Residue, then its C-alpha position, 0 to 999 in steps of 0.5 A: m192201088t197195088g203195093l198198098s196194105p188194105q188199110a192204107a189203100e182204103t183210107l187213100s180213097r176215102w181221101l180222094q173221093d171226100p168232096s170236102v178234101d180240097e183239089n190240090t191235096k188230091e193232086e198231092l197223093k195222085a202225084l205219088e201214084n208210082e211211089p207206093k211205099e211213100l203212100e203207104e207210109r202217109f195211110y197206113r195209120d191215122l197220125e198218132f194223138g199222144t198224151g202231148g198231141l199230134r207231132g208229124v211230116i207235113g204233108a197230105g194224108s191220114n199219118r201226115i200233119n195238115r188242116y184235115t188231121v189239125g181239124r180232125a184233132t181239134q174237133g174231137f178237143a172241142n167235144y171234150i171241152l164241151g163235155q167238161h164244161t159246166g160254168e155260165g158263159r162260153p168255154s174258151v180256148v187260147i192258140a198260139h203258133d211259132s214260126r213253123r212252116f203252115s203254123p199260121e194256117f193250122t192255128l186259124e183252122a182250129a180256131l175256126v172249128l172251136a168256133g164251129n162249136g160255140i167254143e170262144t178262140h183267143l190268138f196271138p196275131s204273130l208267133r209267141s212261146t209255148p210257155q207264153l201260151s201256158f200262162a196266158v191260159r192260166h191268166l185269161k181263165a181259158s178252159g184249154g189251148i193249143v200252141i202249133t209248134a214241132s219244138h226242134n224238130p227239123p223243118e218238114y216237121n209241125g205239130y199239135k200241143v193241147y193244154n189244160a185249164e191249168g195250163g198244162q200239157l195234158v196228163p195221160d187220163e186226160a188225154e185218153k178222154v181227148i183221144a176217145n172223142i177224137l175217135e168219134v170223128d170219123s169223117f171230115n163231114g164231121v168237123k164242124r167249122i165256120t168262116r173267120e168272117a163269121a166267128e169274129g161277128a159271132g164274138l167267136l174270135h178275139w185277137l191277143g196283144e201287147a197287153e198280154d205280152e207285157a202281163f207274160t214278161d212282167t211275171v217273168a221278171a219278177v221271178s228274179v232273185g237279183r234284180e236289184e244288183i242286176a238293175s244297179t250295176l252287175g248288169r252292165d258288166f255281163s256281156i250276153v250273146y243270145t240266139p233265138l234260132h230262128g223262133t219264138g224266143n228274141l222279143p220275150v228273152r230279150r224284153v225280159l233280160e232288159k227289164i230286170g236290167f241287163t244291157q249288153v245282150h247282143v243277138v245272132p243277127e243271122q238266126e235273130l229273125p223267124d225262119s221256118e227253114f231254120s236255113t242256118v243250122k242242122s237242127p234248131n236244138p239248142e241241146e247241140r253244140e252245132a246250133f251255137t256255132l255262130a252265137m260262138k263266133l259273135g262271141e269270141e268277137l265281142n268277149a261276151d261272159l254267156l251265150i245262150g240258145t232258145d228252141p223255136d217255140a222258146d221252150r228250151m234253153g241251152a247256155v254255153v260258158r268259158d271254161n279255166e281257159g277261156k275256150f266256151v263249154v256247152l253246159s248239159g241240161n242236167q249242169s244248168g239244172a243243177l247250177m240254176i237249182h244252186y243259185y236261185l235257192s241260195r239267194l232265197q235263203e239269203q233273203g230269208k225268202l226259203p220255204s221249209n218246205g219247198a219243193v223241187v221237182k225232176t223227171i226219172v232221167t234226170s241227173e241225181m246231182g240238182a237232188a243232192v244240191a236241192s236236199h242241201y238248201g232243206a228242199t224235198v225232191f219229187n221224181t215224175l215220169t219223162g215228160f213236163k206235164y208230169i212236173g206241172e201236174k206235181m205243181n197243182q197238186f201242191e197248190q191244191s194241197g198247200e203241203y209243199t211250196y214249189l221252187f223248181g223243176y227241170e228236166e235234161s231236155y233243156g227244161y227249166l220252170a221256177g214261179n207258179y205263173a206256168r205250166d210247162k218249162d219257159a226258156v224266157l225264165a231259163a234265160m233270165l236266171i242263167a243270166e242272172a246267175g252268171a252275172y252274180y257270180k262275176a261280181q265274185g271273180k268266178t265264172l259259171y264253170d268255176v261254181l260247177q267244180e265247185l258244186y262237183e267238189q261238193f256234192g259228187y262228179f255226176l256226168e250223164s250222156l245221152e244217145s239216140r237212134t232215129l228208126k222212121g216209119k212203120d219199121g222204126v216202129a217195130q225196131i224199137q219195140g224189138i229193142m225194148n222187148d229184148w232188154r225187157n225180157s232179158p236184163p243183164h246181170e252185170i255191165a261196165g264191171a258193175s252189177v245191175t241191182e235194180v230193173l224198173d220197168y215203168s210200164l208196171g206203173l211203179n211208185g204210183l206213176p203212170k205206166e210208161n214203156v220205160l225201163k231204168y237199170l240201177l247199178s252197185d257204184g251208183s251210176w245208172f241207164c235206161l232206154r225209152p222210146s221218144g212219145t214225139e219223135p221216131k227215136i229211141k232215147v237211151y240216157f247214162a248217169v254214173v258218179g265218179e271220183s274225179l271228172q276224168n274218172a266219171k268221163d270214162k265210166v260214162a263212155e265206158l257204160t255208154s259203149q257197152v249198152m250201145a252195142r246192144v242196142d245197135g245188136k253189134 
């Protein structure tokens, strides 16, 4: 077809001629005959299976997510599992999905491909959270897991995340082996698939139910460090507004809050039920203030103490607290993390349960404030690359060696985990802990905002910001690489009135970490900034962190640093 690159034209031709591709898909592609740019985007490459799995726009094409790209990825994963399996009996995989378009269909497609390879699958009959998937893999002693979700991406996206037998997302060496297996599946005919009836009849397809839900919520509630006080008095005097943002968090968050004794939990009615269009928000992302518009309205009506939001697959949690003037303030992921570390570790210490070899794990783009708080309580702080899979990997290492006891892990992008029951971030757990902390400090006459100011005074005025630029498609990939090359080849010597004291290029594999295309610049005044292409979205993210003499001084510093760095990123 004219206007297409040779690779795109060849791949499109294969799709149109392959008898295993259904007619509806072929008609969708034929309808784009006069849109060569759209067809190029759909076929110039295969949808990349990164370390986290697949994520892309839903639609027909090799660079889109659909039943065929899901089937091919699952065949590669099945080959990997079968190659790893050494025990008796069949290997097994747990699959969960969120509320996005085609999530149930992609879930069943993955299950039937696994069944076609003789691998047992355990499916949830309706949407479940990503952390529950991680828990279920461990609880059922499965060989791996799959979750169909695109987290907080726009409605046109969906995704496919793969988990190992420990319940963690694949780390690079595991992902490379899965990718190698996927690349060997060179046609649709290479995908082994059986019908649902055949899979159920052969005992290869099992449906999970209430017992698994109860096991998950019981396990999360057991991590509580203030359950007795919440159940006896504090839970009755603390008002919470919660929004699941049309996703999977609605039932598990409410169940856990109720289980530990909170009685005033009010769910935003317009956002309570699953909605694949996320029709009440621009983006179902609790990192953004706009996502809390309806929650704030209800919070004002009810005079709520705390607002909580979770993203569609309930692995990220955002919190909104009242400031000294009673106005709602959205906490950053770094602020929520520092507050939860302070609350959780201080309560363990009070109860004589804080281990001497405790460890807190964070990522290289996460604030140092949480590290300062953790160190104050005697915990050793570990840094990992961005992505909770690396925190999960550290948890496995601690469990195997016994050298450290894992206490808490978090990343600035609203991901948190305490307890050893999962290997991925859990918004259900985070909602419980932030609510528990809020109720505990309210009984002392303080808000969470008050406690945050106390932490600033004690440990320093740490402040962070994040900028991102979305650069879509083939041209966007080249633009992002050009930005990284510019900063890598011509690093600044001075910026925002501070000299650059060190450049950390993580593509070289620093400090024993895997190689990753990330650049971090340390400045003489204790500030830093970091450039990182997103692994799951067509974005480049730039992280900024400063330490000020006061909150206003920190705000001024982060604003100036952000302004100067982004001017160069934007080519101004």
